[in-house]
mmCIF entry with sequence, helices, sheets and N, C-alpha, C, O atoms, coordinates in Angstrom:
data_MODEL
# 
_entry.id   MODEL 
# 
_entity.id                         1 
_entity.type                       polymer 
_entity.pdbx_number_of_molecules   1 
# 
_entity_poly.entity_id                      1 
_entity_poly.type                           'polypeptide(L)' 
_entity_poly.nstd_linkage                   no 
_entity_poly.nstd_monomer                   no 
_entity_poly.pdbx_seq_one_letter_code       
;(UNK)(UNK)(UNK)(UNK)(UNK)(UNK)(UNK)(UNK)(UNK)(UNK)(UNK)(UNK)(UNK)(UNK)(UNK)(UNK)
(UNK)(UNK)(UNK)(UNK)(UNK)(UNK)(UNK)(UNK)(UNK)(UNK)(UNK)(UNK)(UNK)(UNK)(UNK)(UNK)
(UNK)(UNK)(UNK)(UNK)(UNK)(UNK)(UNK)(UNK)(UNK)(UNK)(UNK)(UNK)(UNK)(UNK)(UNK)(UNK)
(UNK)(UNK)(UNK)(UNK)(UNK)
;
_entity_poly.pdbx_seq_one_letter_code_can   XXXXXXXXXXXXXXXXXXXXXXXXXXXXXXXXXXXXXXXXXXXXXXXXXXXXX 
_entity_poly.pdbx_strand_id                 A 
# 
loop_
_entity_poly_seq.entity_id 
_entity_poly_seq.num 
_entity_poly_seq.mon_id 
_entity_poly_seq.hetero 
1 1  UNK n 
1 2  UNK n 
1 3  UNK n 
1 4  UNK n 
1 5  UNK n 
1 6  UNK n 
1 7  UNK n 
1 8  UNK n 
1 9  UNK n 
1 10 UNK n 
1 11 UNK n 
1 12 UNK n 
1 13 UNK n 
1 14 UNK n 
1 15 UNK n 
1 16 UNK n 
1 17 UNK n 
1 18 UNK n 
1 19 UNK n 
1 20 UNK n 
1 21 UNK n 
1 22 UNK n 
1 23 UNK n 
1 24 UNK n 
1 25 UNK n 
1 26 UNK n 
1 27 UNK n 
1 28 UNK n 
1 29 UNK n 
1 30 UNK n 
1 31 UNK n 
1 32 UNK n 
1 33 UNK n 
1 34 UNK n 
1 35 UNK n 
1 36 UNK n 
1 37 UNK n 
1 38 UNK n 
1 39 UNK n 
1 40 UNK n 
1 41 UNK n 
1 42 UNK n 
1 43 UNK n 
1 44 UNK n 
1 45 UNK n 
1 46 UNK n 
1 47 UNK n 
1 48 UNK n 
1 49 UNK n 
1 50 UNK n 
1 51 UNK n 
1 52 UNK n 
1 53 UNK n 
# 
_struct_asym.id          A 
_struct_asym.entity_id   1 
# 
loop_
_struct_conf.conf_type_id 
_struct_conf.id 
_struct_conf.pdbx_PDB_helix_id 
_struct_conf.beg_label_comp_id 
_struct_conf.beg_label_asym_id 
_struct_conf.beg_label_seq_id 
_struct_conf.pdbx_beg_PDB_ins_code 
_struct_conf.end_label_comp_id 
_struct_conf.end_label_asym_id 
_struct_conf.end_label_seq_id 
_struct_conf.pdbx_end_PDB_ins_code 
_struct_conf.beg_auth_comp_id 
_struct_conf.beg_auth_asym_id 
_struct_conf.beg_auth_seq_id 
_struct_conf.end_auth_comp_id 
_struct_conf.end_auth_asym_id 
_struct_conf.end_auth_seq_id 
_struct_conf.pdbx_PDB_helix_class 
_struct_conf.details 
_struct_conf.pdbx_PDB_helix_length 
HELX_P HELX_P1 AA1 UNK A 18 ? UNK A 25 ? UNK A 18 UNK A 25 1 ? 8 
HELX_P HELX_P2 AA2 UNK A 29 ? UNK A 31 ? UNK A 29 UNK A 31 5 ? 3 
# 
_struct_conf_type.id          HELX_P 
_struct_conf_type.criteria    ? 
_struct_conf_type.reference   ? 
# 
_struct_sheet.id               AA1 
_struct_sheet.type             ? 
_struct_sheet.number_strands   2 
_struct_sheet.details          ? 
# 
_struct_sheet_order.sheet_id     AA1 
_struct_sheet_order.range_id_1   1 
_struct_sheet_order.range_id_2   2 
_struct_sheet_order.offset       ? 
_struct_sheet_order.sense        anti-parallel 
# 
loop_
_struct_sheet_range.sheet_id 
_struct_sheet_range.id 
_struct_sheet_range.beg_label_comp_id 
_struct_sheet_range.beg_label_asym_id 
_struct_sheet_range.beg_label_seq_id 
_struct_sheet_range.pdbx_beg_PDB_ins_code 
_struct_sheet_range.end_label_comp_id 
_struct_sheet_range.end_label_asym_id 
_struct_sheet_range.end_label_seq_id 
_struct_sheet_range.pdbx_end_PDB_ins_code 
_struct_sheet_range.beg_auth_comp_id 
_struct_sheet_range.beg_auth_asym_id 
_struct_sheet_range.beg_auth_seq_id 
_struct_sheet_range.end_auth_comp_id 
_struct_sheet_range.end_auth_asym_id 
_struct_sheet_range.end_auth_seq_id 
AA1 1 UNK A 35 ? UNK A 42 ? UNK A 35 UNK A 42 
AA1 2 UNK A 45 ? UNK A 52 ? UNK A 45 UNK A 52 
# 
loop_
_atom_site.group_PDB 
_atom_site.id 
_atom_site.type_symbol 
_atom_site.label_atom_id 
_atom_site.label_alt_id 
_atom_site.label_comp_id 
_atom_site.label_asym_id 
_atom_site.label_entity_id 
_atom_site.label_seq_id 
_atom_site.pdbx_PDB_ins_code 
_atom_site.Cartn_x 
_atom_site.Cartn_y 
_atom_site.Cartn_z 
_atom_site.occupancy 
_atom_site.B_iso_or_equiv 
_atom_site.pdbx_formal_charge 
_atom_site.auth_seq_id 
_atom_site.auth_comp_id 
_atom_site.auth_asym_id 
_atom_site.auth_atom_id 
_atom_site.pdbx_PDB_model_num 
ATOM 1   N N  . UNK A 1 1  ? 68.325 63.742 -48.094 1.00 0.00 ? 1  UNK A N  1 
ATOM 2   C CA . UNK A 1 1  ? 69.777 63.689 -48.053 1.00 0.00 ? 1  UNK A CA 1 
ATOM 3   C C  . UNK A 1 1  ? 70.315 63.936 -49.464 1.00 0.00 ? 1  UNK A C  1 
ATOM 4   O O  . UNK A 1 1  ? 69.859 63.303 -50.415 1.00 0.00 ? 1  UNK A O  1 
ATOM 5   N N  . UNK A 1 2  ? 71.251 64.820 -49.604 1.00 0.00 ? 2  UNK A N  1 
ATOM 6   C CA . UNK A 1 2  ? 71.841 65.142 -50.905 1.00 0.00 ? 2  UNK A CA 1 
ATOM 7   C C  . UNK A 1 2  ? 72.697 63.979 -51.390 1.00 0.00 ? 2  UNK A C  1 
ATOM 8   O O  . UNK A 1 2  ? 73.375 63.309 -50.612 1.00 0.00 ? 2  UNK A O  1 
ATOM 9   N N  . UNK A 1 3  ? 72.645 63.766 -52.679 1.00 0.00 ? 3  UNK A N  1 
ATOM 10  C CA . UNK A 1 3  ? 73.445 62.706 -53.287 1.00 0.00 ? 3  UNK A CA 1 
ATOM 11  C C  . UNK A 1 3  ? 74.389 63.323 -54.308 1.00 0.00 ? 3  UNK A C  1 
ATOM 12  O O  . UNK A 1 3  ? 74.004 64.244 -55.029 1.00 0.00 ? 3  UNK A O  1 
ATOM 13  N N  . UNK A 1 4  ? 75.589 62.838 -54.377 1.00 0.00 ? 4  UNK A N  1 
ATOM 14  C CA . UNK A 1 4  ? 76.553 63.312 -55.355 1.00 0.00 ? 4  UNK A CA 1 
ATOM 15  C C  . UNK A 1 4  ? 76.392 62.488 -56.625 1.00 0.00 ? 4  UNK A C  1 
ATOM 16  O O  . UNK A 1 4  ? 76.792 61.325 -56.668 1.00 0.00 ? 4  UNK A O  1 
ATOM 17  N N  . UNK A 1 5  ? 75.804 63.090 -57.663 1.00 0.00 ? 5  UNK A N  1 
ATOM 18  C CA . UNK A 1 5  ? 75.575 62.390 -58.933 1.00 0.00 ? 5  UNK A CA 1 
ATOM 19  C C  . UNK A 1 5  ? 76.735 62.570 -59.908 1.00 0.00 ? 5  UNK A C  1 
ATOM 20  O O  . UNK A 1 5  ? 76.742 61.969 -60.981 1.00 0.00 ? 5  UNK A O  1 
ATOM 21  N N  . UNK A 1 6  ? 77.712 63.394 -59.539 1.00 0.00 ? 6  UNK A N  1 
ATOM 22  C CA . UNK A 1 6  ? 78.882 63.662 -60.381 1.00 0.00 ? 6  UNK A CA 1 
ATOM 23  C C  . UNK A 1 6  ? 78.473 64.173 -61.759 1.00 0.00 ? 6  UNK A C  1 
ATOM 24  O O  . UNK A 1 6  ? 79.066 63.796 -62.769 1.00 0.00 ? 6  UNK A O  1 
ATOM 25  N N  . UNK A 1 7  ? 77.462 65.029 -61.793 1.00 0.00 ? 7  UNK A N  1 
ATOM 26  C CA . UNK A 1 7  ? 77.019 65.637 -63.047 1.00 0.00 ? 7  UNK A CA 1 
ATOM 27  C C  . UNK A 1 7  ? 78.048 66.670 -63.486 1.00 0.00 ? 7  UNK A C  1 
ATOM 28  O O  . UNK A 1 7  ? 78.692 67.306 -62.652 1.00 0.00 ? 7  UNK A O  1 
ATOM 29  N N  . UNK A 1 8  ? 78.197 66.832 -64.772 1.00 0.00 ? 8  UNK A N  1 
ATOM 30  C CA . UNK A 1 8  ? 79.184 67.750 -65.309 1.00 0.00 ? 8  UNK A CA 1 
ATOM 31  C C  . UNK A 1 8  ? 78.574 69.022 -65.873 1.00 0.00 ? 8  UNK A C  1 
ATOM 32  O O  . UNK A 1 8  ? 79.234 70.061 -65.891 1.00 0.00 ? 8  UNK A O  1 
ATOM 33  N N  . UNK A 1 9  ? 77.311 68.966 -66.341 1.00 0.00 ? 9  UNK A N  1 
ATOM 34  C CA . UNK A 1 9  ? 76.738 70.130 -66.997 1.00 0.00 ? 9  UNK A CA 1 
ATOM 35  C C  . UNK A 1 9  ? 75.225 70.051 -66.942 1.00 0.00 ? 9  UNK A C  1 
ATOM 36  O O  . UNK A 1 9  ? 74.649 68.979 -67.130 1.00 0.00 ? 9  UNK A O  1 
ATOM 37  N N  . UNK A 1 10 ? 74.597 71.147 -66.694 1.00 0.00 ? 10 UNK A N  1 
ATOM 38  C CA . UNK A 1 10 ? 73.133 71.233 -66.723 1.00 0.00 ? 10 UNK A CA 1 
ATOM 39  C C  . UNK A 1 10 ? 72.759 72.373 -67.653 1.00 0.00 ? 10 UNK A C  1 
ATOM 40  O O  . UNK A 1 10 ? 73.380 73.435 -67.613 1.00 0.00 ? 10 UNK A O  1 
ATOM 41  N N  . UNK A 1 11 ? 71.745 72.166 -68.494 1.00 0.00 ? 11 UNK A N  1 
ATOM 42  C CA . UNK A 1 11 ? 71.325 73.219 -69.412 1.00 0.00 ? 11 UNK A CA 1 
ATOM 43  C C  . UNK A 1 11 ? 69.819 73.186 -69.595 1.00 0.00 ? 11 UNK A C  1 
ATOM 44  O O  . UNK A 1 11 ? 69.171 72.176 -69.324 1.00 0.00 ? 11 UNK A O  1 
ATOM 45  N N  . UNK A 1 12 ? 69.276 74.288 -70.051 1.00 0.00 ? 12 UNK A N  1 
ATOM 46  C CA . UNK A 1 12 ? 67.844 74.435 -70.249 1.00 0.00 ? 12 UNK A CA 1 
ATOM 47  C C  . UNK A 1 12 ? 67.481 74.108 -71.688 1.00 0.00 ? 12 UNK A C  1 
ATOM 48  O O  . UNK A 1 12 ? 68.153 74.544 -72.622 1.00 0.00 ? 12 UNK A O  1 
ATOM 49  N N  . UNK A 1 13 ? 66.420 73.343 -71.861 1.00 0.00 ? 13 UNK A N  1 
ATOM 50  C CA . UNK A 1 13 ? 65.901 73.054 -73.197 1.00 0.00 ? 13 UNK A CA 1 
ATOM 51  C C  . UNK A 1 13 ? 64.470 73.556 -73.238 1.00 0.00 ? 13 UNK A C  1 
ATOM 52  O O  . UNK A 1 13 ? 63.635 73.148 -72.431 1.00 0.00 ? 13 UNK A O  1 
ATOM 53  N N  . UNK A 1 14 ? 64.194 74.439 -74.176 1.00 0.00 ? 14 UNK A N  1 
ATOM 54  C CA . UNK A 1 14 ? 62.860 75.000 -74.324 1.00 0.00 ? 14 UNK A CA 1 
ATOM 55  C C  . UNK A 1 14 ? 62.226 74.477 -75.612 1.00 0.00 ? 14 UNK A C  1 
ATOM 56  O O  . UNK A 1 14 ? 62.884 73.845 -76.438 1.00 0.00 ? 14 UNK A O  1 
ATOM 57  N N  . UNK A 1 15 ? 60.947 74.753 -75.757 1.00 0.00 ? 15 UNK A N  1 
ATOM 58  C CA . UNK A 1 15 ? 60.210 74.270 -76.928 1.00 0.00 ? 15 UNK A CA 1 
ATOM 59  C C  . UNK A 1 15 ? 60.629 74.953 -78.222 1.00 0.00 ? 15 UNK A C  1 
ATOM 60  O O  . UNK A 1 15 ? 60.213 74.524 -79.298 1.00 0.00 ? 15 UNK A O  1 
ATOM 61  N N  . UNK A 1 16 ? 61.442 76.004 -78.150 1.00 0.00 ? 16 UNK A N  1 
ATOM 62  C CA . UNK A 1 16 ? 61.926 76.637 -79.374 1.00 0.00 ? 16 UNK A CA 1 
ATOM 63  C C  . UNK A 1 16 ? 63.088 75.855 -79.996 1.00 0.00 ? 16 UNK A C  1 
ATOM 64  O O  . UNK A 1 16 ? 63.654 76.273 -81.006 1.00 0.00 ? 16 UNK A O  1 
ATOM 65  N N  . UNK A 1 17 ? 63.437 74.717 -79.382 1.00 0.00 ? 17 UNK A N  1 
ATOM 66  C CA . UNK A 1 17 ? 64.412 73.768 -79.941 1.00 0.00 ? 17 UNK A CA 1 
ATOM 67  C C  . UNK A 1 17 ? 63.665 72.450 -80.126 1.00 0.00 ? 17 UNK A C  1 
ATOM 68  O O  . UNK A 1 17 ? 63.895 71.504 -79.372 1.00 0.00 ? 17 UNK A O  1 
ATOM 69  N N  . UNK A 1 18 ? 62.758 72.371 -81.136 1.00 0.00 ? 18 UNK A N  1 
ATOM 70  C CA . UNK A 1 18 ? 61.821 71.251 -81.225 1.00 0.00 ? 18 UNK A CA 1 
ATOM 71  C C  . UNK A 1 18 ? 62.457 69.867 -81.336 1.00 0.00 ? 18 UNK A C  1 
ATOM 72  O O  . UNK A 1 18 ? 61.939 68.915 -80.752 1.00 0.00 ? 18 UNK A O  1 
ATOM 73  N N  . UNK A 1 19 ? 63.543 69.728 -82.056 1.00 0.00 ? 19 UNK A N  1 
ATOM 74  C CA . UNK A 1 19 ? 64.177 68.414 -82.211 1.00 0.00 ? 19 UNK A CA 1 
ATOM 75  C C  . UNK A 1 19 ? 64.745 67.899 -80.896 1.00 0.00 ? 19 UNK A C  1 
ATOM 76  O O  . UNK A 1 19 ? 64.472 66.767 -80.497 1.00 0.00 ? 19 UNK A O  1 
ATOM 77  N N  . UNK A 1 20 ? 65.528 68.722 -80.232 1.00 0.00 ? 20 UNK A N  1 
ATOM 78  C CA . UNK A 1 20 ? 66.127 68.340 -78.954 1.00 0.00 ? 20 UNK A CA 1 
ATOM 79  C C  . UNK A 1 20 ? 65.051 68.163 -77.891 1.00 0.00 ? 20 UNK A C  1 
ATOM 80  O O  . UNK A 1 20 ? 65.114 67.232 -77.089 1.00 0.00 ? 20 UNK A O  1 
ATOM 81  N N  . UNK A 1 21 ? 64.057 69.061 -77.884 1.00 0.00 ? 21 UNK A N  1 
ATOM 82  C CA . UNK A 1 21 ? 62.962 68.968 -76.913 1.00 0.00 ? 21 UNK A CA 1 
ATOM 83  C C  . UNK A 1 21 ? 62.225 67.635 -77.064 1.00 0.00 ? 21 UNK A C  1 
ATOM 84  O O  . UNK A 1 21 ? 61.919 66.983 -76.065 1.00 0.00 ? 21 UNK A O  1 
ATOM 85  N N  . UNK A 1 22 ? 61.941 67.229 -78.285 1.00 0.00 ? 22 UNK A N  1 
ATOM 86  C CA . UNK A 1 22 ? 61.226 65.970 -78.535 1.00 0.00 ? 22 UNK A CA 1 
ATOM 87  C C  . UNK A 1 22 ? 62.051 64.765 -78.079 1.00 0.00 ? 22 UNK A C  1 
ATOM 88  O O  . UNK A 1 22 ? 61.507 63.824 -77.501 1.00 0.00 ? 22 UNK A O  1 
ATOM 89  N N  . UNK A 1 23 ? 63.347 64.791 -78.333 1.00 0.00 ? 23 UNK A N  1 
ATOM 90  C CA . UNK A 1 23 ? 64.205 63.684 -77.913 1.00 0.00 ? 23 UNK A CA 1 
ATOM 91  C C  . UNK A 1 23 ? 64.236 63.560 -76.391 1.00 0.00 ? 23 UNK A C  1 
ATOM 92  O O  . UNK A 1 23 ? 64.159 62.455 -75.853 1.00 0.00 ? 23 UNK A O  1 
ATOM 93  N N  . UNK A 1 24 ? 64.347 64.677 -75.710 1.00 0.00 ? 24 UNK A N  1 
ATOM 94  C CA . UNK A 1 24 ? 64.392 64.646 -74.250 1.00 0.00 ? 24 UNK A CA 1 
ATOM 95  C C  . UNK A 1 24 ? 63.042 64.291 -73.650 1.00 0.00 ? 24 UNK A C  1 
ATOM 96  O O  . UNK A 1 24 ? 62.979 63.607 -72.629 1.00 0.00 ? 24 UNK A O  1 
ATOM 97  N N  . UNK A 1 25 ? 61.965 64.748 -74.271 1.00 0.00 ? 25 UNK A N  1 
ATOM 98  C CA . UNK A 1 25 ? 60.625 64.441 -73.777 1.00 0.00 ? 25 UNK A CA 1 
ATOM 99  C C  . UNK A 1 25 ? 60.346 62.938 -73.849 1.00 0.00 ? 25 UNK A C  1 
ATOM 100 O O  . UNK A 1 25 ? 59.571 62.413 -73.049 1.00 0.00 ? 25 UNK A O  1 
ATOM 101 N N  . UNK A 1 26 ? 60.971 62.247 -74.798 1.00 0.00 ? 26 UNK A N  1 
ATOM 102 C CA . UNK A 1 26 ? 60.756 60.809 -74.983 1.00 0.00 ? 26 UNK A CA 1 
ATOM 103 C C  . UNK A 1 26 ? 61.488 59.949 -73.947 1.00 0.00 ? 26 UNK A C  1 
ATOM 104 O O  . UNK A 1 26 ? 61.248 58.744 -73.873 1.00 0.00 ? 26 UNK A O  1 
ATOM 105 N N  . UNK A 1 27 ? 62.366 60.543 -73.156 1.00 0.00 ? 27 UNK A N  1 
ATOM 106 C CA . UNK A 1 27 ? 63.108 59.781 -72.145 1.00 0.00 ? 27 UNK A CA 1 
ATOM 107 C C  . UNK A 1 27 ? 62.192 59.382 -70.982 1.00 0.00 ? 27 UNK A C  1 
ATOM 108 O O  . UNK A 1 27 ? 61.172 60.034 -70.762 1.00 0.00 ? 27 UNK A O  1 
ATOM 109 N N  . UNK A 1 28 ? 62.531 58.338 -70.242 1.00 0.00 ? 28 UNK A N  1 
ATOM 110 C CA . UNK A 1 28 ? 61.691 57.853 -69.135 1.00 0.00 ? 28 UNK A CA 1 
ATOM 111 C C  . UNK A 1 28 ? 61.842 58.714 -67.876 1.00 0.00 ? 28 UNK A C  1 
ATOM 112 O O  . UNK A 1 28 ? 62.454 58.276 -66.902 1.00 0.00 ? 28 UNK A O  1 
ATOM 113 N N  . UNK A 1 29 ? 61.292 59.932 -67.884 1.00 0.00 ? 29 UNK A N  1 
ATOM 114 C CA . UNK A 1 29 ? 61.462 60.868 -66.776 1.00 0.00 ? 29 UNK A CA 1 
ATOM 115 C C  . UNK A 1 29 ? 60.788 60.399 -65.492 1.00 0.00 ? 29 UNK A C  1 
ATOM 116 O O  . UNK A 1 29 ? 61.147 60.870 -64.412 1.00 0.00 ? 29 UNK A O  1 
ATOM 117 N N  . UNK A 1 30 ? 59.828 59.491 -65.575 1.00 0.00 ? 30 UNK A N  1 
ATOM 118 C CA . UNK A 1 30 ? 59.201 58.953 -64.365 1.00 0.00 ? 30 UNK A CA 1 
ATOM 119 C C  . UNK A 1 30 ? 60.216 58.215 -63.498 1.00 0.00 ? 30 UNK A C  1 
ATOM 120 O O  . UNK A 1 30 ? 60.018 58.061 -62.293 1.00 0.00 ? 30 UNK A O  1 
ATOM 121 N N  . UNK A 1 31 ? 61.296 57.766 -64.114 1.00 0.00 ? 31 UNK A N  1 
ATOM 122 C CA . UNK A 1 31 ? 62.331 57.023 -63.397 1.00 0.00 ? 31 UNK A CA 1 
ATOM 123 C C  . UNK A 1 31 ? 63.441 57.919 -62.850 1.00 0.00 ? 31 UNK A C  1 
ATOM 124 O O  . UNK A 1 31 ? 64.366 57.423 -62.206 1.00 0.00 ? 31 UNK A O  1 
ATOM 125 N N  . UNK A 1 32 ? 63.366 59.229 -63.093 1.00 0.00 ? 32 UNK A N  1 
ATOM 126 C CA . UNK A 1 32 ? 64.398 60.153 -62.599 1.00 0.00 ? 32 UNK A CA 1 
ATOM 127 C C  . UNK A 1 32 ? 64.431 60.112 -61.075 1.00 0.00 ? 32 UNK A C  1 
ATOM 128 O O  . UNK A 1 32 ? 63.389 60.205 -60.425 1.00 0.00 ? 32 UNK A O  1 
ATOM 129 N N  . UNK A 1 33 ? 65.615 59.975 -60.510 1.00 0.00 ? 33 UNK A N  1 
ATOM 130 C CA . UNK A 1 33 ? 65.733 59.827 -59.063 1.00 0.00 ? 33 UNK A CA 1 
ATOM 131 C C  . UNK A 1 33 ? 65.927 61.156 -58.343 1.00 0.00 ? 33 UNK A C  1 
ATOM 132 O O  . UNK A 1 33 ? 65.646 61.255 -57.149 1.00 0.00 ? 33 UNK A O  1 
ATOM 133 N N  . UNK A 1 34 ? 66.397 62.165 -59.039 1.00 0.00 ? 34 UNK A N  1 
ATOM 134 C CA . UNK A 1 34 ? 66.629 63.457 -58.408 1.00 0.00 ? 34 UNK A CA 1 
ATOM 135 C C  . UNK A 1 34 ? 65.826 64.519 -59.147 1.00 0.00 ? 34 UNK A C  1 
ATOM 136 O O  . UNK A 1 34 ? 65.996 64.694 -60.354 1.00 0.00 ? 34 UNK A O  1 
ATOM 137 N N  . UNK A 1 35 ? 64.950 65.231 -58.435 1.00 0.00 ? 35 UNK A N  1 
ATOM 138 C CA . UNK A 1 35 ? 64.126 66.271 -59.044 1.00 0.00 ? 35 UNK A CA 1 
ATOM 139 C C  . UNK A 1 35 ? 64.125 67.494 -58.146 1.00 0.00 ? 35 UNK A C  1 
ATOM 140 O O  . UNK A 1 35 ? 64.134 67.374 -56.921 1.00 0.00 ? 35 UNK A O  1 
ATOM 141 N N  . UNK A 1 36 ? 64.113 68.665 -58.755 1.00 0.00 ? 36 UNK A N  1 
ATOM 142 C CA . UNK A 1 36 ? 64.026 69.924 -58.031 1.00 0.00 ? 36 UNK A CA 1 
ATOM 143 C C  . UNK A 1 36 ? 63.001 70.797 -58.739 1.00 0.00 ? 36 UNK A C  1 
ATOM 144 O O  . UNK A 1 36 ? 63.070 70.967 -59.956 1.00 0.00 ? 36 UNK A O  1 
ATOM 145 N N  . UNK A 1 37 ? 62.064 71.344 -58.005 1.00 0.00 ? 37 UNK A N  1 
ATOM 146 C CA . UNK A 1 37 ? 61.022 72.200 -58.560 1.00 0.00 ? 37 UNK A CA 1 
ATOM 147 C C  . UNK A 1 37 ? 61.170 73.601 -57.991 1.00 0.00 ? 37 UNK A C  1 
ATOM 148 O O  . UNK A 1 37 ? 61.418 73.774 -56.798 1.00 0.00 ? 37 UNK A O  1 
ATOM 149 N N  . UNK A 1 38 ? 61.015 74.601 -58.854 1.00 0.00 ? 38 UNK A N  1 
ATOM 150 C CA . UNK A 1 38 ? 61.060 75.991 -58.416 1.00 0.00 ? 38 UNK A CA 1 
ATOM 151 C C  . UNK A 1 38 ? 59.891 76.727 -59.060 1.00 0.00 ? 38 UNK A C  1 
ATOM 152 O O  . UNK A 1 38 ? 59.784 76.783 -60.285 1.00 0.00 ? 38 UNK A O  1 
ATOM 153 N N  . UNK A 1 39 ? 59.028 77.284 -58.239 1.00 0.00 ? 39 UNK A N  1 
ATOM 154 C CA . UNK A 1 39 ? 57.909 78.094 -58.720 1.00 0.00 ? 39 UNK A CA 1 
ATOM 155 C C  . UNK A 1 39 ? 58.187 79.532 -58.328 1.00 0.00 ? 39 UNK A C  1 
ATOM 156 O O  . UNK A 1 39 ? 58.418 79.827 -57.155 1.00 0.00 ? 39 UNK A O  1 
ATOM 157 N N  . UNK A 1 40 ? 58.165 80.433 -59.308 1.00 0.00 ? 40 UNK A N  1 
ATOM 158 C CA . UNK A 1 40 ? 58.411 81.836 -59.000 1.00 0.00 ? 40 UNK A CA 1 
ATOM 159 C C  . UNK A 1 40 ? 57.621 82.711 -59.962 1.00 0.00 ? 40 UNK A C  1 
ATOM 160 O O  . UNK A 1 40 ? 57.149 82.254 -61.003 1.00 0.00 ? 40 UNK A O  1 
ATOM 161 N N  . UNK A 1 41 ? 57.488 83.973 -59.590 1.00 0.00 ? 41 UNK A N  1 
ATOM 162 C CA . UNK A 1 41 ? 56.807 84.925 -60.460 1.00 0.00 ? 41 UNK A CA 1 
ATOM 163 C C  . UNK A 1 41 ? 57.852 85.864 -61.024 1.00 0.00 ? 41 UNK A C  1 
ATOM 164 O O  . UNK A 1 41 ? 58.647 86.444 -60.284 1.00 0.00 ? 41 UNK A O  1 
ATOM 165 N N  . UNK A 1 42 ? 57.847 86.008 -62.330 1.00 0.00 ? 42 UNK A N  1 
ATOM 166 C CA . UNK A 1 42 ? 58.800 86.891 -62.977 1.00 0.00 ? 42 UNK A CA 1 
ATOM 167 C C  . UNK A 1 42 ? 58.229 87.424 -64.264 1.00 0.00 ? 42 UNK A C  1 
ATOM 168 O O  . UNK A 1 42 ? 57.534 86.704 -64.982 1.00 0.00 ? 42 UNK A O  1 
ATOM 169 N N  . UNK A 1 43 ? 58.508 88.669 -64.567 1.00 0.00 ? 43 UNK A N  1 
ATOM 170 C CA . UNK A 1 43 ? 58.006 89.299 -65.788 1.00 0.00 ? 43 UNK A CA 1 
ATOM 171 C C  . UNK A 1 43 ? 56.487 89.184 -65.892 1.00 0.00 ? 43 UNK A C  1 
ATOM 172 O O  . UNK A 1 43 ? 55.954 88.931 -66.972 1.00 0.00 ? 43 UNK A O  1 
ATOM 173 N N  . UNK A 1 44 ? 55.805 89.367 -64.789 1.00 0.00 ? 44 UNK A N  1 
ATOM 174 C CA . UNK A 1 44 ? 54.336 89.364 -64.701 1.00 0.00 ? 44 UNK A CA 1 
ATOM 175 C C  . UNK A 1 44 ? 53.747 88.017 -65.134 1.00 0.00 ? 44 UNK A C  1 
ATOM 176 O O  . UNK A 1 44 ? 52.672 87.978 -65.733 1.00 0.00 ? 44 UNK A O  1 
ATOM 177 N N  . UNK A 1 45 ? 54.433 86.929 -64.840 1.00 0.00 ? 45 UNK A N  1 
ATOM 178 C CA . UNK A 1 45 ? 53.896 85.597 -65.123 1.00 0.00 ? 45 UNK A CA 1 
ATOM 179 C C  . UNK A 1 45 ? 54.473 84.600 -64.123 1.00 0.00 ? 45 UNK A C  1 
ATOM 180 O O  . UNK A 1 45 ? 55.530 84.827 -63.535 1.00 0.00 ? 45 UNK A O  1 
ATOM 181 N N  . UNK A 1 46 ? 53.773 83.515 -63.948 1.00 0.00 ? 46 UNK A N  1 
ATOM 182 C CA . UNK A 1 46 ? 54.240 82.444 -63.075 1.00 0.00 ? 46 UNK A CA 1 
ATOM 183 C C  . UNK A 1 46 ? 55.179 81.553 -63.861 1.00 0.00 ? 46 UNK A C  1 
ATOM 184 O O  . UNK A 1 46 ? 54.832 81.080 -64.944 1.00 0.00 ? 46 UNK A O  1 
ATOM 185 N N  . UNK A 1 47 ? 56.362 81.322 -63.324 1.00 0.00 ? 47 UNK A N  1 
ATOM 186 C CA . UNK A 1 47 ? 57.363 80.491 -64.000 1.00 0.00 ? 47 UNK A CA 1 
ATOM 187 C C  . UNK A 1 47 ? 57.583 79.224 -63.181 1.00 0.00 ? 47 UNK A C  1 
ATOM 188 O O  . UNK A 1 47 ? 57.701 79.277 -61.956 1.00 0.00 ? 47 UNK A O  1 
ATOM 189 N N  . UNK A 1 48 ? 57.637 78.098 -63.862 1.00 0.00 ? 48 UNK A N  1 
ATOM 190 C CA . UNK A 1 48 ? 57.915 76.816 -63.233 1.00 0.00 ? 48 UNK A CA 1 
ATOM 191 C C  . UNK A 1 48 ? 59.188 76.252 -63.835 1.00 0.00 ? 48 UNK A C  1 
ATOM 192 O O  . UNK A 1 48 ? 59.318 76.142 -65.054 1.00 0.00 ? 48 UNK A O  1 
ATOM 193 N N  . UNK A 1 49 ? 60.122 75.896 -62.972 1.00 0.00 ? 49 UNK A N  1 
ATOM 194 C CA . UNK A 1 49 ? 61.356 75.266 -63.433 1.00 0.00 ? 49 UNK A CA 1 
ATOM 195 C C  . UNK A 1 49 ? 61.466 73.900 -62.778 1.00 0.00 ? 49 UNK A C  1 
ATOM 196 O O  . UNK A 1 49 ? 61.247 73.754 -61.575 1.00 0.00 ? 49 UNK A O  1 
ATOM 197 N N  . UNK A 1 50 ? 61.805 72.907 -63.578 1.00 0.00 ? 50 UNK A N  1 
ATOM 198 C CA . UNK A 1 50 ? 61.991 71.562 -63.058 1.00 0.00 ? 50 UNK A CA 1 
ATOM 199 C C  . UNK A 1 50 ? 63.367 71.086 -63.503 1.00 0.00 ? 50 UNK A C  1 
ATOM 200 O O  . UNK A 1 50 ? 63.700 71.144 -64.687 1.00 0.00 ? 50 UNK A O  1 
ATOM 201 N N  . UNK A 1 51 ? 64.155 70.622 -62.558 1.00 0.00 ? 51 UNK A N  1 
ATOM 202 C CA . UNK A 1 51 ? 65.467 70.051 -62.862 1.00 0.00 ? 51 UNK A CA 1 
ATOM 203 C C  . UNK A 1 51 ? 65.378 68.580 -62.535 1.00 0.00 ? 51 UNK A C  1 
ATOM 204 O O  . UNK A 1 51 ? 65.043 68.207 -61.411 1.00 0.00 ? 51 UNK A O  1 
ATOM 205 N N  . UNK A 1 52 ? 65.680 67.732 -63.523 1.00 0.00 ? 52 UNK A N  1 
ATOM 206 C CA . UNK A 1 52 ? 65.650 66.277 -63.327 1.00 0.00 ? 52 UNK A CA 1 
ATOM 207 C C  . UNK A 1 52 ? 66.942 65.670 -63.810 1.00 0.00 ? 52 UNK A C  1 
ATOM 208 O O  . UNK A 1 52 ? 67.479 66.057 -64.847 1.00 0.00 ? 52 UNK A O  1 
ATOM 209 N N  . UNK A 1 53 ? 67.439 64.712 -63.046 1.00 0.00 ? 53 UNK A N  1 
ATOM 210 C CA . UNK A 1 53 ? 68.643 63.978 -63.445 1.00 0.00 ? 53 UNK A CA 1 
ATOM 211 C C  . UNK A 1 53 ? 68.453 62.516 -63.190 1.00 0.00 ? 53 UNK A C  1 
ATOM 212 O O  . UNK A 1 53 ? 69.353 61.721 -63.458 1.00 0.00 ? 53 UNK A O  1 
# 
């Protein structure tokens, strides 16, 4: 069942932003209640996207 989390903005953080990436990696993601996984092939490689809130 979909839940309305009233989120305002979602953005991608990659490892080329080491400071922000480290701060977000330190958060308790095991406790995230909403997760979405997308596996796709693009540019001759397998891409994995995870959205957590």
